[in-house]
C-alpha positions in Angstrom: 8.7 134.8 -74.4 10.8 132.4 -72.4 8.2 131.9 -69.7 5.5 131.3 -72.4 7.6 128.5 -73.9 8.3 127.0 -70.6 4.6 127.0 -69.8 3.8 125.2 -73.1 6.5 122.6 -72.5 5.1 122.0 -69.0 1.5 121.5 -70.3 2.8 119.1 -73.0 4.7 117.1 -70.4 1.7 116.8 -68.2 -0.5 115.6 -71.0 2.2 113.1 -72.2 2.6 111.7 -68.6 -1.1 111.2 -68.3 -1.4 109.4 -71.6 1.6 107.2 -70.8 0.4 106.4 -67.3 -3.0 105.5 -68.6 -1.6 103.3 -71.3 0.8 101.5 -69.1 -1.6 100.9 -66.2 -1.8 97.2 -65.5 -5.5 96.7 -66.4 -5.4 98.9 -69.5 -2.3 97.1 -70.8 -3.6 93.7 -70.2 -6.9 94.6 -71.8 -5.2 96.0 -74.9 -3.0 92.9 -75.2 -6.0 90.6 -75.0 -7.7 92.5 -77.8 -4.6 92.2 -80.0 -4.4 88.5 -79.2 -8.0 87.9 -80.1 -7.7 89.9 -83.3 -4.7 87.7 -84.3 -6.6 84.6 -83.5 -9.6 85.6 -85.6 -7.3 86.2 -88.6 -5.9 82.7 -88.3 -9.3 80.8 -88.3 -12.2 80.5 -90.6 -15.6 81.1 -88.9 -19.2 80.1 -89.6 -22.0 82.5 -88.6 -25.6 81.7 -87.6 -28.2 84.4 -87.0 -31.1 83.9 -84.6 -33.7 86.6 -85.3 -36.1 87.8 -82.7 -39.1 87.6 -85.1 -39.9 85.4 -88.0 -41.2 86.5 -91.4 -44.8 86.7 -89.9 -43.5 88.9 -87.1 -44.1 86.1 -84.6 -41.6 85.8 -81.7 -38.9 83.3 -82.3 -38.8 81.0 -79.3 -35.2 80.1 -79.9 -34.2 83.8 -79.6 -35.9 83.9 -76.2 -34.1 80.8 -75.1 -30.7 81.9 -76.4 -31.1 85.4 -74.8 -32.0 83.9 -71.4 -29.0 81.5 -71.7 -26.5 84.2 -72.6 -27.7 86.6 -69.8 -27.0 83.8 -67.3 -23.3 83.5 -68.4 -20.7 85.0 -66.1 -18.9 86.4 -69.2 -21.7 89.0 -69.6 -20.0 90.9 -66.8 -16.8 91.1 -69.0 -18.6 92.8 -71.9 -18.0 96.5 -72.4 -21.6 97.4 -71.7 -24.4 95.5 -69.8 -27.8 96.6 -68.7 -28.9 96.3 -65.1 -32.5 95.3 -64.3 -34.4 94.7 -61.1 -35.3 91.0 -60.6 -38.4 89.4 -59.1 -37.0 89.5 -55.6 -36.5 92.9 -53.8 -32.7 92.5 -53.7 -32.2 90.7 -57.0 -30.4 92.5 -59.9 -30.0 91.0 -63.3 -27.4 91.7 -65.9 -28.6 91.8 -69.5 -26.4 92.0 -72.6 -26.5 95.3 -74.3 -27.0 95.9 -78.0 -23.9 95.5 -80.3 -22.0 93.7 -77.6 -20.2 90.4 -77.8 -20.1 87.6 -75.2 -17.9 84.5 -75.3 -18.8 81.0 -74.2 -17.0 77.7 -73.8 -18.4 74.3 -74.7 -16.6 71.0 -75.0 -13.3 72.7 -75.5 -14.7 75.0 -78.3 -14.9 78.7 -77.9 -17.9 80.4 -79.4 -19.0 84.0 -79.7 -22.4 85.6 -79.5 -23.2 89.2 -80.6 -26.4 91.2 -80.1 -27.2 93.1 -83.3 -29.9 95.6 -84.4 -31.4 95.3 -87.9 -32.2 98.0 -90.3 -35.9 98.3 -89.2 -36.9 99.5 -85.8 -37.2 96.6 -83.3 -35.5 94.1 -85.6 -33.0 92.4 -83.3 -31.0 89.2 -83.7 -28.3 87.2 -82.0 -25.4 86.1 -84.1 -23.4 83.0 -83.3 -19.8 82.8 -84.5 -18.1 79.4 -84.3 -14.9 78.0 -85.9 -15.7 75.8 -88.9 -13.6 73.0 -87.6 -15.6 73.0 -84.3 -19.0 73.3 -86.0 -19.6 69.7 -86.8 -18.2 68.5 -83.5 -20.1 70.6 -81.1 -22.9 72.7 -82.7 -25.8 70.3 -82.3 -24.8 69.4 -78.7 -24.3 73.1 -77.9 -27.7 74.1 -79.1 -29.2 71.2 -77.0 -27.2 72.4 -74.0 -28.8 75.9 -74.5 -32.3 74.3 -74.5 -31.6 72.3 -71.4 -30.1 75.2 -69.5 -33.1 77.4 -70.5 -35.5 74.8 -69.1 -33.6 74.7 -65.8 -33.6 78.5 -65.5 -37.3 78.7 -66.3 -38.0 76.0 -63.7 -36.3 78.0 -61.0 -38.1 81.2 -61.9 -41.6 79.6 -62.3 -44.3 79.8 -59.7 -44.7 76.6 -57.7 -48.3 75.4 -57.5 -50.2 73.0 -55.2 -52.6 70.5 -56.8 -55.3 68.5 -55.0 -57.6 65.9 -56.4 -61.4 66.4 -56.2 -64.3 64.0 -56.2 -66.0 65.1 -59.4 -64.2 64.1 -62.6 -66.8 65.1 -65.1 -65.8 68.7 -65.4 -63.7 69.9 -68.3 -60.9 70.9 -65.9 -60.2 67.3 -64.9 -59.7 65.9 -61.4 -57.0 68.4 -60.2 -57.5 71.8 -58.7 -54.5 74.1 -58.1 -53.5 77.2 -56.2 -50.2 79.0 -55.6 -47.9 77.2 -53.3 -46.7 79.9 -50.9 -45.3 77.8 -48.1 -42.3 79.7 -46.7 -40.3 76.5 -45.7 -36.9 76.1 -47.3 -34.0 73.7 -46.8 -32.2 76.5 -45.0 -35.1 77.0 -42.5 -35.5 73.3 -41.7 -34.4 72.5 -38.2 -32.7 69.1 -38.6 -29.3 67.5 -38.5 -26.9 69.4 -40.8 -25.2 66.3 -42.2 -28.5 64.7 -43.0 -29.8 67.8 -44.7 -26.6 68.0 -46.8 -27.0 64.3 -47.9 -30.6 64.9 -48.9 -29.8 68.0 -50.9 -26.9 66.2 -52.6 -29.2 63.3 -53.5 -31.8 65.7 -55.0 -29.2 67.6 -57.0 -27.8 64.3 -58.4 -31.3 63.3 -59.4 -31.8 66.6 -61.3 -28.7 65.9 -63.3 -29.2 62.2 -64.1 -31.6 62.2 -67.0 -29.1 60.7 -69.5 -27.8 58.3 -66.9 -31.3 56.9 -66.2 -32.0 56.6 -69.9 -28.7 54.8 -70.5 -29.8 52.2 -67.9 -33.3 52.0 -69.5 -34.9 53.2 -66.3 -37.7 55.7 -65.6 -36.3 59.0 -64.4 -38.0 59.2 -61.0 -37.1 58.9 -57.3 -39.1 58.1 -54.2 -38.7 59.0 -50.6 -40.3 57.8 -47.4 -40.6 60.2 -44.4 -41.5 58.3 -41.3 -41.9 59.5 -37.7 -44.4 60.7 -35.1 -46.9 63.5 -35.8 -45.4 67.0 -35.4 -41.8 66.0 -36.3 -41.6 68.1 -39.5 -42.5 65.7 -42.3 -45.0 67.9 -44.1 -42.8 70.9 -43.7 -39.9 69.0 -45.2 -42.0 68.2 -48.2 -42.6 71.9 -48.7 -38.9 72.5 -48.5 -38.2 69.8 -51.1 -40.7 71.4 -53.5 -39.1 74.8 -53.1 -35.6 73.3 -53.5 -36.6 71.5 -56.7 -39.0 74.2 -58.0 -41.5 71.3 -58.6 -45.3 71.6 -58.5 -46.8 69.6 -55.7 -49.6 67.0 -56.4 -51.1 65.9 -53.0 -53.2 62.8 -53.5 -56.1 62.3 -51.1 -56.7 58.6 -51.2 -60.1 59.0 -49.6 -61.3 60.7 -52.8 -59.9 57.9 -55.1 -62.7 55.6 -56.2 -60.7 52.6 -57.2 -57.4 51.4 -58.6 -58.2 52.6 -62.2 -59.1 56.0 -60.8 -55.7 56.3 -59.1 -54.0 55.5 -62.5 -56.1 58.2 -64.1 -55.0 60.8 -61.6 -51.4 59.8 -62.2 -51.8 60.3 -66.0 -53.0 63.8 -65.4 -49.9 64.9 -63.5 -47.0 66.7 -65.3 -43.3 66.2 -65.4 -41.1 68.0 -62.9 -43.6 67.4 -60.2 -43.7 66.2 -56.6 -46.3 63.5 -55.9 -47.3 63.3 -52.3 -49.3 60.7 -50.3 -49.4 61.4 -46.6 -50.2 58.8 -43.8 -49.8 55.9 -46.2 -49.6 53.4 -43.3 -53.1 54.4 -42.1 -54.6 54.0 -45.6 -53.0 50.5 -45.9 -54.6 49.5 -42.5 -58.0 50.8 -43.5 -60.0 47.8 -44.7 -62.9 49.9 -46.0 -60.8 51.7 -48.6 -61.6 51.3 -52.3 -58.0 50.8 -53.2 -56.2 47.5 -53.2 -52.6 46.8 -52.2 -51.9 45.9 -55.8 -53.3 49.3 -56.9 -50.9 51.1 -54.6 -47.9 49.0 -55.6 -48.6 49.7 -59.3 -49.0 53.4 -58.6 -45.5 53.4 -57.0 -43.6 51.3 -59.5 -46.0 49.9 -62.2 -46.1 50.5 -65.9 -48.3 53.6 -65.4 -45.6 55.3 -63.3 -43.4 55.4 -66.4 -45.9 57.6 -68.3 -44.2 60.7 -67.0 -40.6 61.5 -66.1 -38.6 63.7 -63.8 -40.9 63.0 -60.9 -40.3 62.7 -57.2 -42.7 60.6 -55.1 -42.9 61.3 -51.4 -44.8 59.1 -48.9 -45.2 59.7 -45.2 -45.9 57.3 -42.4 -46.0 57.4 -38.6 -44.3 54.1 -38.5 -43.1 51.5 -41.0 -42.9 48.6 -38.6 -46.2 46.9 -39.7 -46.0 47.9 -43.4 -45.7 45.2 -46.0 -42.1 44.7 -47.2 -43.1 44.9 -50.8 -44.1 48.6 -50.2 -40.7 49.4 -48.8 -38.4 47.6 -51.3 -35.9 49.6 -53.4 -37.5 50.8 -56.6 -40.7 51.7 -54.8 -38.9 53.5 -51.9 -35.4 54.6 -52.7 -34.6 56.8 -49.7 -35.8 56.3 -46.1 -35.7 59.3 -43.8 -36.5 59.0 -40.1 -38.0 62.0 -38.3 -37.7 61.3 -34.5 -39.2 63.3 -31.6 -37.2 66.2 -30.4 -33.9 65.6 -28.5 -31.7 68.1 -26.8 -29.7 68.8 -30.0 -32.8 69.5 -32.0 -34.1 71.6 -29.0 -31.0 73.8 -29.2 -31.6 74.3 -32.9 -35.2 75.3 -32.2 -34.1 77.7 -29.4 -31.6 79.3 -31.8 -34.1 79.7 -34.7 -37.1 80.7 -32.6 -35.6 82.6 -29.7 -32.2 83.6 -30.9 -30.6 81.6 -28.1 -27.3 79.7 -28.5 -26.8 79.3 -24.8 -28.8 79.9 -21.7 -28.5 79.1 -18.0 -31.6 76.8 -18.2 -30.1 74.6 -21.0 -28.5 72.1 -18.5 -31.8 71.6 -16.8 -33.5 71.0 -20.2 -30.8 68.5 -21.2 -31.2 66.6 -17.9 -34.9 66.2 -18.5 -34.3 64.9 -22.0 -31.8 62.4 -20.6 -34.4 61.0 -18.3 -36.6 60.0 -21.3 -39.0 63.0 -21.6 -40.3 63.5 -25.2 -42.1 66.2 -27.1 -42.5 66.8 -30.8 -40.7 69.7 -32.6 -44.1 71.2 -33.3 -45.1 71.2 -29.6 -41.8 72.8 -28.5 -41.9 75.2 -31.4 -45.4 76.4 -30.6 -44.3 77.0 -26.9 -41.4 79.1 -28.1 -43.5 81.1 -30.6 -46.1 81.9 -27.9 -43.4 83.1 -25.5 -41.0 84.6 -28.0 -41.1 87.9 -26.1 -39.5 86.3 -23.1 -36.9 83.6 -23.8 -36.6 82.7 -20.1 -40.3 82.2 -19.8 -40.3 80.1 -23.0 -37.6 77.8 -21.6 -39.4 77.4 -18.2 -42.6 76.5 -20.1 -40.8 73.9 -22.1 -39.3 72.5 -18.9 -42.8 72.3 -17.3 -44.2 70.6 -20.4 -41.3 68.0 -20.5 -41.8 67.3 -16.8 -45.5 66.8 -17.3 -44.8 64.4 -20.2 -42.3 62.4 -18.2 -44.5 62.3 -15.1 -47.5 61.2 -17.2 -45.5 58.4 -18.8 -44.1 57.1 -15.4 -47.5 57.3 -13.8 -49.2 55.3 -16.5 -46.6 52.5 -16.2 -46.8 52.4 -12.5 -50.5 52.7 -12.0 -52.4 49.5 -11.1 -49.5 47.7 -9.5 -47.1 48.1 -6.5 -43.6 49.2 -7.3 -40.6 47.0 -6.4 -39.7 49.3 -3.5 -43.1 48.7 -1.9 -44.7 52.0 -2.8 -48.4 51.8 -3.5 -50.3 53.2 -6.5 -51.5 56.1 -4.4 -47.9 57.1 -3.5 -47.0 57.0 -7.2 -49.9 59.1 -8.2 -49.1 61.6 -5.4 -45.5 61.9 -6.8 -46.9 62.5 -10.3 -49.2 65.2 -9.1 -46.3 67.1 -7.5 -44.5 67.0 -10.8 -47.5 68.3 -12.7 -48.0 71.2 -10.2 -45.0 72.9 -11.7 -42.5 72.3 -8.8 -39.1 72.6 -10.3 -37.6 69.7 -8.3 -39.9 66.7 -8.8 -37.2 65.1 -10.9 -35.7 63.3 -7.9 -38.9 61.3 -7.3 -39.5 60.8 -11.0 -35.9 59.5 -11.4 -36.5 57.1 -8.5 -39.7 55.7 -10.1 -38.0 55.6 -13.5 -35.1 53.7 -12.0 -37.5 51.0 -10.7 -38.4 50.2 -14.3 -34.8 49.5 -15.1 -34.7 46.7 -12.5 -37.3 44.8 -14.4 -36.4 45.5 -18.0 -33.5 47.2 -19.8 -34.3 50.6 -21.2 -33.9 51.5 -24.9 -31.7 54.4 -26.1 -33.0 57.7 -24.9 -33.7 59.1 -28.4 -33.3 58.1 -32.0 -31.0 60.2 -34.1 -31.9 61.4 -37.5 -31.0 58.7 -40.0 -31.1 58.2 -43.7 -30.9 54.9 -45.6 -30.0 55.5 -49.2 -30.9 52.4 -51.2 -29.7 53.1 -54.6 -32.0 51.6 -57.2 -29.2 51.3 -59.7 -27.5 48.6 -57.5 -30.7 46.9 -56.2 -32.9 44.2 -57.7 -36.5 44.8 -58.5 -37.9 41.7 -56.9 -40.8 42.2 -54.6 
């Protein structure tokens, strides 16, 4: 009998200790205290309730329900609900949290705390979202809060939507208009762009500020748009950067082929057929401006960039590319028509190292000093040329670097030979001697640099040499602080 009583006491003691330890555990205690505090708060305030049903009386989907549901599932507080559903996203590694039925999620807006609860109706499939807000906060924040939900939903939808590429066609009589589109699947992103890190950060910041500036532009009475000029030699990454911008913004791309534009009025018509949240692109604008046979006038181009028709759509980004802006009319380049100037120079040693890292997985190599020495002597190649060499020889990084060295040597020898041909050098060497030295460099000998340096040094005696390479630069001319005079 005694042992049976002792055994019962032992069992009761164990159960009691388990219950006490569970209740007194830190997380459980804090959670219980929070629930008590919320219950006390609710008893001290008067609340207003608003129901957002999933379907209307005609069993048509309520678009507001879809927007609120998307907004709520994007809130971090969904993770704090007692139950949440996990769903696979559009990407292989993406997982989405979705609020479960009969669960409550909290949100903060302008200092007011609001509550949303997912509820099921009496009939099957009858769902609704119920908003609970304090009555003294209702008049102050309710309208702005609902507008905030609409805006956030649009931003989420923009990120998830498929980006498309539009091109203009000759025939405008068809019912589909002048634009034809296809999925824009270019893999370039801001992260994959090989460029100066500080410059990339500045551009991303500028684009992010633009996306958030609708009210600011409207307060100033200005059209919500921004324009960029990308200038530099062919193969320096301008077109790839446009693709990265489109992916970063999640904007559709409208590439305008000016050769298929009949006149100034036709260009305006094309502009009217574009949508908001789009990236309007005109490549090689400097060549079109130099072409005297084009049907477009300078005035037509200027009005397209910053005329009254450009205000017919908002949240647009215009991007123009040029090989050089030296001979371009100043009225084209002024702030308001071009807000941001971005220079894309030929590859230098710093850019080369970035390419070697991304294409070959090399951060250092014994041939790097030799490559740097050739760049310092004035050799130039585009990023596209060097990148293609690395892609073709990606199986052997050493062979890839040697091929780059040979290509740089050939480029430098060709440039020196052209400048020396037809005249005697200051040291008395003839044209034939110069050509012979060039040939040695082009035959792949790994030590022609001594002769090339000698010839290159002769040029310095007659005229001073410019800086070896331009660095990436960005000139941010803020339209808000600039005049609109041509």
